[in-house]
MIMAR-595860 format. One line per 10 residues: number of its first residue (from 1); their letters; for each residue x, y, z of N, C-alpha, C. Coordinates in steps of 0.02 Angstrom, whole numbers, plus 50000, padded with zeros to 5 digits. Layout:
N
NUM) A) X/Y/Z/X/Y/Z/X/Y/Z | ... $
end
This chain:
141
1) MDKTYVLKGT) 52355/55206/55040/52422/55177/55011/52471/55232/55006 | 52532/55216/55030/52587/55267/55022/52613/55269/54952 | 52632/55329/54936/52668/55337/54868/52741/55330/54873 | 52773/55308/54817/52849/55302/54819/52872/55373/54809 | 52923/55392/54841/52958/55457/54837/53006/55454/54778 | 53004/55495/54731/53051/55500/54674/53079/55569/54674 | 53146/55574/54674/53177/55640/54676/53169/55673/54608 | 53154/55739/54612/53145/55777/54548/53208/55817/54537 | 53232/55824/54477/53296/55861/54467/53357/55813/54477 | 53414/55844/54476/53479/55807/54486/53500/55810/54559 $
11) PESQWMMVDA) 53516/55752/54584/53536/55751/54652/53611/55779/54661 | 53621/55814/54718/53684/55844/54730/53731/55792/54767 | 53791/55788/54739/53837/55742/54768/53889/55782/54812 | 53909/55756/54868/53962/55784/54908/54023/55739/54905 | 54075/55766/54934/54138/55725/54935/54148/55706/55009 | 54156/55641/55019/54172/55620/55085/54243/55586/55091 | 54270/55587/55147/54339/55557/55157/54337/55506/55213 | 54365/55450/55204/54365/55394/55252/54440/55374/55264 | 54460/55372/55324/54524/55349/55346/54523/55278/55358 | 54562/55236/55321/54556/55165/55326/54602/55134/55375 $
21) SNQSLGRLAT) 54644/55176/55413/54695/55145/55457/54662/55111/55514 | 54686/55051/55526/54664/55009/55586/54587/54992/55578 | 54565/54986/55519/54492/54968/55512/54487/54900/55478 | 54432/54862/55492/54421/54799/55465/54396/54813/55390 | 54420/54767/55349/54406/54772/55274/54330/54770/55260 | 54295/54724/55288/54220/54714/55272/54185/54770/55301 | 54194/54794/55361/54155/54846/55390/54169/54909/55355 | 54231/54924/55335/54246/54980/55296/54215/54980/55231 | 54215/54924/55196/54180/54917/55130/54109/54928/55136 | 54076/54905/55183/54000/54917/55190/53984/54990/55202 $
31) KIAYMLLGKH) 54025/55025/55241/54018/55095/55250/54026/55134/55185 | 54082/55118/55148/54091/55152/55083/54034/55140/55032 | 54017/55078/55029/53961/55056/54983/53896/55094/54999 | 53881/55098/55063/53824/55135/55087/53823/55207/55063 | 53882/55244/55069/53890/55310/55049/53886/55315/54973 | 53917/55269/54936/53910/55276/54860/53845/55268/54836 | 53805/55222/54868/53736/55217/54847/53691/55272/54866 | 53709/55312/54917/53669/55366/54939/53614/55347/54990 | 53619/55283/55027/53576/55259/55075/53576/55301/55137 | 53628/55337/55146/53631/55383/55210/53590/55445/55203 $
41) KPTYTPGVMM) 53561/55462/55139/53524/55522/55129/53446/55506/55139 | 53412/55551/55164/53337/55540/55171/53299/55539/55111 | 53333/55567/55053/53301/55564/54987/53322/55506/54943 | 53344/55454/54975/53373/55395/54938/53318/55365/54890 | 53330/55354/54823/53290/55323/54779/53327/55267/54742 | 53307/55204/54742/53341/55148/54713/53347/55165/54637 | 53403/55147/54611/53414/55149/54537/53438/55221/54514 | 53444/55267/54557/53460/55335/54541/53531/55349/54572 | 53571/55386/54536/53643/55405/54561/53633/55457/54619 | 53618/55434/54679/53607/55477/54732/53669/55488/54776 $
51) GDFVVVINAS) 53717/55442/54771/53772/55440/54816/53825/55494/54810 | 53873/55490/54856/53926/55544/54857/53992/55512/54827 | 54036/55553/54819/54104/55535/54801/54142/55513/54864 | 54178/55462/54868/54213/55436/54926/54285/55433/54913 | 54329/55471/54954/54400/55465/54949/54424/55426/55011 | 54466/55373/54998/54487/55331/55053/54564/55343/55057 | 54588/55355/55116/54662/55367/55128/54683/55315/55172 | 54750/55308/55178/54785/55254/55216/54757/55184/55201 | 54746/55167/55143/54730/55100/55123/54779/55045/55142 | 54844/55067/55147/54898/55018/55160/54897/55003/55234 $
61) KLNIAQKRLD) 54857/55039/55278/54856/55023/55348/54800/54985/55373 | 54766/54951/55328/54706/54911/55345/54727/54855/55395 | 54674/54841/55445/54686/54795/55493/54660/54722/55465 | 54705/54678/55447/54692/54617/55410/54728/54559/55449 | 54695/54506/55466/54723/54451/55501/54780/54418/55458 | 54832/54390/55493/54891/54362/55454/54870/54303/55418 | 54824/54260/55443/54805/54200/55409/54768/54223/55342 | 54727/54271/55346/54691/54299/55286/54740/54324/55237 | 54793/54359/55253/54843/54388/55210/54878/54332/55176 | 54887/54275/55207/54922/54217/55175/54878/54177/55131 $
71) EKKYYTVSGY) 54809/54171/55144/54772/54122/55111/54728/54147/55057 | 54701/54213/55064/54658/54244/55015/54695/54256/54947 | 54654/54242/54896/54681/54252/54829/54631/54294/54785 | 54662/54331/54743/54624/54370/54699/54639/54352/54627 | 54585/54350/54583/54596/54321/54518/54583/54373/54467 | 54617/54372/54410/54602/54416/54349/54607/54375/54289 | 54564/54380/54243/54563/54335/54184/54565/54382/54122 | 54610/54367/54078/54618/54408/54016/54563/54392/53963 | 54539/54330/53967/54489/54311/53916/54523/54261/53869 | 54589/54252/53871/54620/54206/53826/54624/54141/53865 $
81) PGGIRTYGMR) 54637/54085/53827/54646/54019/53863/54713/54025/53903 | 54706/54001/53967/54766/54009/54013/54782/54075/54036 | 54736/54122/54027/54748/54194/54044/54727/54213/54113 | 54724/54163/54156/54701/54177/54226/54765/54191/54267 | 54760/54246/54306/54817/54261/54349/54795/54266/54420 | 54835/54235/54465/54817/54233/54536/54865/54278/54572 | 54839/54320/54619/54877/54364/54664/54856/54352/54740 | 54905/54339/54777/54895/54330/54852/54878/54398/54879 | 54842/54394/54935/54820/54463/54970/54883/54499/54998 | 54933/54464/55021/54989/54499/55045/55026/54534/54991 $
91) DLMDRHPDRI) 55036/54500/54930/55067/54533/54876/55028/54596/54854 | 54963/54590/54847/54922/54648/54830/54921/54702/54883 | 54934/54681/54945/54930/54735/55002/54997/54775/54996 | 55055/54742/54974/55114/54773/54969/55117/54823/54905 | 55093/54792/54853/55098/54832/54784/55034/54882/54775 | 54980/54857/54779/54916/54898/54762/54861/54886/54818 | 54871/54920/54872/54822/54914/54927/54754/54941/54902 | 54752/54980/54860/54687/55013/54835/54645/54958/54802 | 54676/54909/54767/54634/54862/54731/54598/54814/54780 | 54624/54803/54847/54589/54763/54894/54524/54798/54917 $
101) IRAAVWGMLP) 54528/54858/54926/54466/54896/54957/54419/54900/54891 | 54444/54913/54830/54402/54919/54774/54365/54851/54758 | 54398/54800/54768/54366/54733/54756/54313/54720/54808 | 54325/54737/54871/54277/54727/54923/54216/54770/54912 | 54227/54831/54894/54168/54878/54885/54125/54853/54820 | 54161/54834/54766/54129/54814/54709/54084/54755/54721 | 54104/54713/54768/54056/54652/54782/53994/54674/54817 | 53992/54735/54847/53934/54757/54883/53893/54807/54838 | 53911/54824/54782/53871/54865/54730/53835/54822/54685 | 53781/54851/54656/53744/54810/54605/53791/54803/54544 $
111) HNKVGRQLIK) 53781/54746/54517/53828/54729/54456/53785/54739/54392 | 53783/54808/54384/53746/54828/54319/53770/54900/54303 | 53738/54934/54258/53762/55003/54235/53768/55051/54292 | 53725/55051/54336/53725/55095/54395/53787/55080/54437 | 53801/55014/54450/53857/54998/54494/53924/55017/54454 | 53929/55009/54395/53988/55030/54354/53998/55107/54358 | 53951/55141/54362/53960/55215/54370/53975/55232/54444 | 53947/55199/54493/53956/55211/54562/54030/55197/54582 | 54061/55142/54553/54125/55127/54575/54182/55177/54548 | 54160/55212/54501/54205/55266/54470/54208/55325/54521 $
121) RLKVYGGEEH) 54157/55332/54561/54158/55385/54615/54202/55368/54677 | 54232/55306/54678/54275/55287/54732/54348/55300/54719 | 54379/55336/54760/54450/55359/54748/54487/55332/54805 | 54532/55282/54797/54574/55250/54852/54646/55266/54846 | 54679/55283/54899/54748/55301/54904/54786/55264/54962 | 54846/55238/54954/54875/55200/55003/54905/55245/55061 | 54922/55311/55046/54949/55354/55098/54902/55407/55117 | 54928/55459/55152/54888/55513/55173/54870/55561/55117 | 54917/55569/55065/54909/55616/55016/54853/55599/54960 | 54818/55643/54940/54766/55630/54890/54758/55697/54850 $
131) PHTAQAPKLV) 54744/55694/54785/54737/55757/54743/54666/55787/54745 | 54625/55774/54791/54560/55799/54797/54547/55856/54852 | 54600/55889/54865/54593/55937/54921/54548/56002/54895 | 54547/56010/54834/54501/56068/54806/54428/56052/54814 | 54409/55984/54822/54338/55971/54828/54321/55974/54902 | 54369/55981/54947/54355/55989/55021/54313/55935/55048 | 54338/55871/55043/54302/55816/55068/54288/55818/55144 | 54229/55798/55169/54215/55793/55240/54239/55728/55267 | 54276/55727/55326/54305/55667/55355/54245/55632/55393 | 54234/55570/55370/54180/55531/55401/54216/55478/55448 $
141) S) 54189/55470/55504/54220/55421/55556/54197/55354/55547 $
end
């Protein structure tokens, strides 16, 4: 019988950078979620913070179909009666393109304590500039 591999000590995290220009939202989100979870590492252990920090640049240049921009809606709820707000994808793409990628990645992460820690490792920026040059992120294609 094979034994389950469990990492001893603290796993080392690297900084990865992904360019979102001309990429599909779903395929990009799966790649990001994969790196956040650490499934690309041979020492992957479920339930352990194995993943890397991911910096996404050019979020405003995603390749999204026009019909989807018009029809897809995002919702936020304040918790009060009548406190639901609806945002169209086109509106969100113009104002906060980072929220679209963050919402797509969050849907692919576990919805528990580990997932809430992992989503904090995702840094999304609409343009080329980002404040993480000191970490020297590796560009992932």
